C-alpha positions, -999 to +999 in steps of 0.1 A: +000+000-001+028+024+007+044+018-025+011+025-044+007+058-025+040+070-041+027+058-075-004+080-074+014+114-076+038+099-102+011+089-124-008+121-117+020+144-130+028+121-158-007+121-172-017+157-164+015+177-170+035+155-195+029+175-226+041+208-210+069+189-193+078+175-227+080+209-243+104+222-215+126+191-217+128+188-254+134+225-260+163+223-235+176+192-253+177+211-286+191+241-269+221+219-259+231+216-296+215+248-308+249+261-322+257+229-339+222+225-354+224+261-368+258+251-382+242+225-402+214+246-413+231+280-419+264+281-439+270+317-427+276+305-392+304+282-402+341+291-398+372+272-407+399+276-381+433+291-392+464+303-374+452+338-374+427+356-354+411+388-369+418+421-353+387+433-334+390+469-344+393+459-380+359+439-375+343+471-361+357+490-391+340+465-414+308+469-395+308+506-397+315+506-433+286+481-439+261+494-413+271+531-407+238+537-387+243+507-365+250+502-328+268+472-313+244+458-286+264+426-278+294+408-292+294+370-285+327+353-293+327+320-311+314+293-287+334+265-307+363+269-330+341+259-360+316+287-353+314+324-360+313+353-337+278+367-334+274+405-331+239+418-323+234+451-342+207+477-337+201+499-366+176+527-372+152+502-389+156+469-371+178+446-351+202+421-366+224+392-358+257+394-378+278+363-384+315+374-382+342+350-392+367+353-362+397+343-385+394+368-414+370+393-399+345+388-428+307+395-423+294+362-436+257+367-432+228+385-413+198+373-397+168+387-376+168+358-353+193+329-346+182+294-339+201+295-306+182+326-295+149+311-305+155+279-285+169+298-257+138+319-253+115+290-257+134+269-229+139+299-208+105+313-205+083+296-232+080+331-248+054+339-220+063+375-207+059+392-174+081+365-155+051+341-158+070+320-184+102+318-162+084+305-132+063+281-151+095+266-166+111+263-132+081+247-117+088+217-139+122+214-123+103+206-091+078+183-110+109+163-124+123+159-090+090+146-076+087+122-105+121+108-099+118+104-061+083+089-063+095+065-090+125+053-069+102+049-039+075+027-056+098+007-081+109-022-060+148-029-060+153-004-088+191-005-082+192-040-094+172-035-126+195-015-150+197-045-171+163-060-163+140-064-194+106-079-188+093-100-217+061-089-233+045-086-267+018-060-260+027-023-268+020-013-233+045-038-219+072-026-242+065+010-234+067+002-196+101-015-200+114+013-221+101+038-196+118+021-167+151+014-184+155+049-198+144+065-165+171+044-146+199+051-170+191+088-171+189+091-134+220+111-127+212+137-154+176+140-144+187+148-108+212+173-123+186+191-144+161+191-115+186+205-089+201+231-113+165+241-123+157+245-085+189+266-080+177+289-109+144+293-090+162+301-058+183+326-076+153+342-092+133+347-060+166+356-042+165+328-016+192+335+011+202+365-009+217+342-037+211+365-065+225+396-049+256+377-036+264+357-068+257+385-094+282+416-093+261+447-098+272+467-129+290+498-116+279+533-127+304+557-142+314+586-119+326+603-151+299+597-178+308+594-214+311+628-231+288+628-261+310+643-287+291+622-312+255+608-310+256+580-284+239+556-307+272+555-328+296+555-299+300+516-298+320+520-331+346+543-316+357+521-288+393+507-290+384+470-285+419+458-289+430+480-260+401+470-238+408+433-244+446+438-237+436+456-204+413+430-192+439+404-198+463+422-177+439+419-148+429+384-154+460+362-165+451+337-192+418+354-200+403+345-233+378+373-239+346+359-253+317+383-248+318+420-251+289+444-242+294+481-251+277+507-227+240+510-232+239+545-218+265+572-212+268+562-174+275+525-182+310+509-186+323+486-212+318+449-201+339+420-209+338+383-199+357+352-209+371+319-199+404+312-181+423+283-167+394+277-141+373+248-154+335+242-153+324+279-147+308+300-173+322+330-189+307+353-165+328+341-136+356+363-152+344+398-158+360+433-162+343+466-163+362+493-181+356+529-187+351+532-224+369+565-229+395+566-202+400+527-203+404+527-166+394+494-150+365+501-126+358+467-114+368+430-121+361+394-109+383+364-114+370+329-113+397+316-091+389+339-063+350+339-061+332+329-030+312+295-028+277+309-037+291+327-067+309+295-078+278+275-076+259+300-095+286+301-123+287+262-127+249+259-130+247+267-168+276+246-179+262+217-160+227+222-170+234+224-208+265+202-208+288+229-222+316+224-197+333+198-217+328+210-254+310+191-280+317+158-264+297+166-232+270+184-252+264+154-274+262+132-242+237+157-227+217+158-258+213+119-260+202+119-224+179+148-229+162+128-257+158+099-233+143+121-207+119+137-233+109+102-243+103+094-206+076+120-205+058+106-238+061+069-228+047+077-192+018+096-207+010+069-232+011+041-205-011+062-182-036+070-208-038+034-220-043+020-185-072+046-181-088+033-213-084-004-203-101+005-170-131+020-189-132+052-167-163+070-170-169+107-174-168+113-136-130+107-138-125+135-161-118+171-149-122+194-177-102+222-161-069+204-166-076+200-203-086+237-206-056+248-186-031+229-208-047+242-241-047+277-226-010+275-218-001+260-251-022+287-267-003+315-248+030+301-260+019+301-296+004+336-293+034+352-275+059+334-297+043+348-329+043+383-311+081+380-304+089+368-337+070+396-355+072+425-331+103+421-313+127+402-338+109+414-371+112+379-385+101+377-421+066+362-426+077+331-445+098+319-416+070+328-391+047+307-413+072+278-415+076+278-375+038+278-372+036+248-395+063+229-375+043+236-343+010+226-360+025+193-371+039+186-336+003+194-321-014+171-346+011+142-339+004+146-302-034+145-309-030+115-330-009+094-307-022+105-274-058+115-282-071+094-312-050+063-307-060+058-271-098+060-282-107+087-258-127+106-285-157+085-282-176+109-261-169+146-257-169+144-219-141+118-222-118+133-248-089+146-228-054+135-228-048+159-198-075+144-176-069+145-138-071+115-117 
């Protein structure tokens, strides 16, 4: 009886929340290899390593000649040796992401939105604004942890069954075996994803002052930038080579990756990058420099940060598997697929059991069905709003993305709605029915 008690919340979450949990898990899985997927789809993002690194000031000169009315918003250095730098540029008309070859400085292409940015926003907050999307995504970190704990508590002697395969010819038996085995083998990463997600939640609501302690506040310039030229064009006048050299003098072995020019006359130039300290993200090494006097205002070295900051700076590399380059990203991607599949096999098994037991309409609580469709509707509505109003994505691409989502929704309907024969009566047609 005790084991069955743990099974009930496991099944309830699996049946009622699996579709949204799948969206969160699968978008995160794709985000893990988002740069590599874009490399496959977009030739402009590809770079062939050479023995020469392009001069940053020369790159800025090329930008100024090509986009004289532009403002550099953010300069992201190449994530891998085979990828381009990406510079986010704001012009008088729109915002662009420019692909810059880091070896010859050439502008290889431009886009209104990168695949990496799209997947990041989807996984980060489901395109639902006002902070609602962030908390919704983080809520599923707790759900994933509850699912894992309850599974271990009701699955008897689970630690002996990593190679256990129960024989069965029925589809449901095969799915149950697949569900259990993939869950056991994915257990370390499931716990990792859950715990890092819960850490993100704690940081967002500032539990124990985590957010304040772990995130250095951007300093305000005591001597604001003198506007000899319109500030919108000031980002072109910064000596980036000098700034990088100064940053390296403060943090030995610093490999500057990301550069953010000042967004207002009172803001400094902001540089981050990697060093010999492993596992931490680029922001663990940061330098703030006055953009006209080139005086270092504030800096942080990864080898001298406190424990809370260190935990905060290893969360991203651990969550997305970027800490070991392409090898770890591939491992994280494969296990991410397994975890995403877990949500689907669990949903299918739960729904099939419900059909086999011939549950009546009294077992169906319609508000869960409507809640799910409402959230999915909000995701699609705000996604299209962001694509059109914020990123100014051309309509052919917006339509193509909408068709992909439509195909995904129809596939879910067919597999988890039609195939499980829950469409006989309107009162029983819900793959999201609650127990």
